[in-house]
ZAVOMAR-567233 format. One record per residue (C-alpha): residue in one letter; x, y, z; chain; residue number from 1. Coordinates in nm, 3 decimals, padded with zeros to 5 digits, always signed. Layout:
[a,[X,Y,Z],A,NUM];
...
This chain:
[x,[+00.815,+00.661,-02.043],A,1];
[x,[+01.079,+00.528,-01.802],A,2];
[x,[+01.115,+00.704,-01.436],A,3];
[x,[+01.358,+00.660,-01.187],A,4];
[x,[+01.187,+00.618,-00.827],A,5];
[x,[+01.464,+00.554,-00.605],A,6];
[x,[+01.458,+00.941,-00.509],A,7];
[x,[+01.304,+01.056,-00.197],A,8];
[x,[+00.920,+01.001,-00.243],A,9];
[x,[+00.682,+01.298,-00.302],A,10];
[x,[+00.444,+01.244,-00.024],A,11];
[x,[+00.477,+01.610,+00.140],A,12];
[x,[+00.117,+01.638,+00.242],A,13];
[x,[+00.120,+01.272,+00.394],A,14];
[x,[+00.080,+01.276,+00.768],A,15];
[x,[+00.053,+01.037,+01.051],A,16];
[x,[-00.333,+00.993,+01.141],A,17];
[x,[-00.436,+01.127,+01.505],A,18];
[x,[-00.704,+00.996,+01.713],A,19];
[x,[-00.969,+01.194,+01.555],A,20];
[x,[-00.872,+01.103,+01.206],A,21];
[x,[-00.893,+00.748,+01.324],A,22];
[x,[-01.226,+00.787,+01.451],A,23];
[x,[-01.343,+00.929,+01.112],A,24];
[x,[-01.224,+00.625,+00.950],A,25];
[x,[-01.375,+00.416,+01.175],A,26];
[x,[-01.727,+00.606,+01.146],A,27];
[x,[-01.690,+00.596,+00.764],A,28];
[x,[-01.641,+00.183,+00.766],A,29];
[x,[-01.919,+00.145,+01.014],A,30];
[x,[-02.178,+00.359,+00.836],A,31];
[x,[-02.073,+00.176,+00.476],A,32];
[x,[-02.092,-00.189,+00.662],A,33];
[x,[-02.440,-00.057,+00.840],A,34];
[x,[-02.600,+00.048,+00.469],A,35];
[x,[-02.494,-00.307,+00.348],A,36];
[x,[-02.641,-00.485,+00.640],A,37];
[x,[-02.319,-00.666,+00.684],A,38];
[x,[-02.174,-00.757,+01.028],A,39];
[x,[-01.809,-00.669,+01.015],A,40];
[x,[-01.594,-00.616,+01.320],A,41];
[x,[-01.321,-00.354,+01.267],A,42];
[x,[-01.029,-00.270,+01.482],A,43];
[x,[-00.738,-00.045,+01.429],A,44];
[x,[-00.461,-00.313,+01.413],A,45];
[x,[-00.175,-00.078,+01.400],A,46];
[x,[-00.035,+00.274,+01.259],A,47];
[x,[+00.264,+00.125,+01.050],A,48];
[x,[+00.571,+00.365,+00.949],A,49];
[x,[+00.712,+00.268,+00.616],A,50];
[x,[+00.966,+00.521,+00.626],A,51];
[x,[+01.032,+00.866,+00.734],A,52];
[x,[+00.769,+01.028,+00.518],A,53];
[x,[+00.501,+00.732,+00.462],A,54];
[x,[+00.286,+00.647,+00.709],A,55];
[x,[-00.034,+00.446,+00.748],A,56];
[x,[-00.309,+00.349,+00.981],A,57];
[x,[-00.406,-00.035,+00.928],A,58];
[x,[-00.802,-00.111,+00.976],A,59];
[x,[-00.841,-00.498,+01.062],A,60];
[x,[-01.185,-00.618,+00.922],A,61];
[x,[-01.322,-00.948,+01.009],A,62];
[x,[-01.690,-01.108,+00.957],A,63];
[x,[-01.901,-01.092,+00.634],A,64];
[x,[-01.630,-00.970,+00.406],A,65];
[x,[-01.651,-01.207,+00.106],A,66];
[x,[-01.758,-00.936,-00.116],A,67];
[x,[-01.443,-00.744,-00.077],A,68];
[x,[-01.246,-01.043,-00.088],A,69];
[x,[-01.372,-01.148,-00.433],A,70];
[x,[-01.353,-00.790,-00.556],A,71];
[x,[-00.994,-00.617,-00.520],A,72];
[x,[-01.106,-00.305,-00.721],A,73];
[x,[-01.380,-00.253,-00.455],A,74];
[x,[-01.145,-00.300,-00.180],A,75];
[x,[-00.909,-00.038,-00.327],A,76];
[x,[-01.179,+00.200,-00.355],A,77];
[x,[-01.309,+00.155,+00.000],A,78];
[x,[-00.960,+00.209,+00.111],A,79];
[x,[-00.914,+00.541,-00.094],A,80];
[x,[-01.273,+00.643,+00.018],A,81];
[x,[-01.138,+00.552,+00.371],A,82];
[x,[-00.840,+00.776,+00.345],A,83];
[x,[-01.037,+01.072,+00.214],A,84];
[x,[-01.284,+01.028,+00.512],A,85];
[x,[-01.008,+01.014,+00.740],A,86];
[x,[-00.849,+01.343,+00.540],A,87];
[x,[-01.163,+01.550,+00.538],A,88];
[x,[-01.078,+01.791,+00.831],A,89];
[x,[-00.697,+01.787,+00.831],A,90];
[x,[-00.411,+01.911,+00.696],A,91];
[x,[-00.259,+01.680,+00.456],A,92];
[x,[-00.340,+01.334,+00.325],A,93];
[x,[-00.384,+01.055,+00.582],A,94];
[x,[-00.316,+00.711,+00.440],A,95];
[x,[-00.497,+00.384,+00.534],A,96];
[x,[-00.502,+00.013,+00.463],A,97];
[x,[-00.755,-00.237,+00.508],A,98];
[x,[-00.653,-00.583,+00.634],A,99];
[x,[-00.893,-00.861,+00.565],A,100];
[x,[-00.871,-01.123,+00.820],A,101];
[x,[-00.473,-01.085,+00.831],A,102];
[x,[-00.435,-01.111,+00.458],A,103];
[x,[-00.231,-00.791,+00.467],A,104];
[x,[+00.072,-00.871,+00.673],A,105];
[x,[+00.087,-01.219,+00.458],A,106];
[x,[+00.090,-00.997,+00.155],A,107];
[x,[+00.357,-00.773,+00.266],A,108];
[x,[+00.588,-01.050,+00.377],A,109];
[x,[+00.526,-01.173,-00.012],A,110];
[x,[+00.607,-00.859,-00.137],A,111];
[x,[+00.933,-00.849,+00.080],A,112];
[x,[+01.039,-01.160,-00.065],A,113];
[x,[+00.954,-01.041,-00.406],A,114];
[x,[+01.154,-00.741,-00.373],A,115];
[x,[+01.471,-00.931,-00.227],A,116];
[x,[+01.451,-01.176,-00.505],A,117];
[x,[+01.432,-00.920,-00.771],A,118];
[x,[+01.718,-00.763,-00.625],A,119];
[x,[+01.930,-01.074,-00.626],A,120];
[x,[+01.847,-01.175,-00.964],A,121];
[x,[+01.946,-00.832,-01.073],A,122];
[x,[+02.277,-00.858,-00.897],A,123];
[x,[+02.340,-01.211,-01.021],A,124];
[x,[+02.232,-01.170,-01.390],A,125];
[x,[+02.356,-00.784,-01.428],A,126];
[x,[+02.007,-00.749,-01.601],A,127];
[x,[+01.676,-00.592,-01.500],A,128];
[x,[+01.425,-00.802,-01.322],A,129];
[x,[+01.064,-00.740,-01.412],A,130];
[x,[+00.783,-00.752,-01.156],A,131];
[x,[+00.417,-00.698,-01.315],A,132];
[x,[+00.045,-00.735,-01.203],A,133];
[x,[+00.107,-00.516,-00.855],A,134];
[x,[-00.131,-00.233,-00.771],A,135];
[x,[+00.039,+00.131,-00.666],A,136];
[x,[+00.043,+00.047,-00.300],A,137];
[x,[+00.214,-00.237,-00.360],A,138];
[x,[+00.454,-00.098,-00.611],A,139];
[x,[+00.514,+00.153,-00.368],A,140];
[x,[+00.591,-00.114,-00.078],A,141];
[x,[+00.840,-00.305,-00.314],A,142];
[x,[+01.035,+00.029,-00.410],A,143];
[x,[+01.044,+00.098,-00.055],A,144];
[x,[+01.201,-00.289,+00.020],A,145];
[x,[+01.436,-00.246,-00.274],A,146];
[x,[+01.581,+00.082,-00.179],A,147];
[x,[+01.705,-00.080,+00.124],A,148];
[x,[+02.010,-00.256,-00.091],A,149];
[x,[+02.215,+00.017,-00.193],A,150];
[x,[+02.351,-00.177,-00.489],A,151];
[x,[+02.014,-00.170,-00.692],A,152];
[x,[+01.759,+00.083,-00.781],A,153];
[x,[+01.380,+00.064,-00.904],A,154];
[x,[+01.258,+00.201,-01.225],A,155];
[x,[+00.879,+00.216,-01.342],A,156];
[x,[+00.704,+00.213,-01.658],A,157];
[x,[+00.381,+00.158,-01.831],A,158];
[x,[+00.058,+00.308,-01.775],A,159];
[x,[-00.257,+00.208,-01.587],A,160];
[x,[-00.293,-00.141,-01.563],A,161];
[x,[-00.016,-00.247,-01.767],A,162];
[x,[+00.228,-00.016,-01.532],A,163];
[x,[+00.498,-00.248,-01.418],A,164];
[x,[+00.854,-00.230,-01.215],A,165];
[x,[+01.203,-00.296,-01.311],A,166];
[x,[+01.495,-00.382,-01.049],A,167];
[x,[+01.844,-00.306,-01.204],A,168];
[x,[+02.181,-00.250,-01.067],A,169];
[x,[+02.278,+00.099,-01.002],A,170];
[x,[+02.459,+00.286,-01.302],A,171];
């Protein structure tokens, strides 16, 4: 089943984090790492606005974070739980990201390059460019980057870990 995703995102309940939301996220992460007896420094790096509707708070983690670096599923789960902890006393969902020693900004840059390259391939060959192996949040970011180009659109297909996205010329 193919679905167009160049429409406006359906994040009606997503909102920017307040100071209280960020404090709940910091408390949750501190409690988590204390329970593991891991020495991790946590700081709020930035609050980034991906577009008008999607906003996320970035927590930068440094110190004893090797288990998270080696296990992307654990990092994804911890990110989701942190977002849930931040959203507990608020109306709407608060999105966050965990940056392991600056790797998040490098990954975002790489995703932007991938999006630009896929758009260029689609325009040059007039065929769909396929991008595989991305998490849901990474696909969302690539969709956002590709949607800047008015000549191409993004489509998604597949399910679960076999989900992929395509970049094609607008019809």
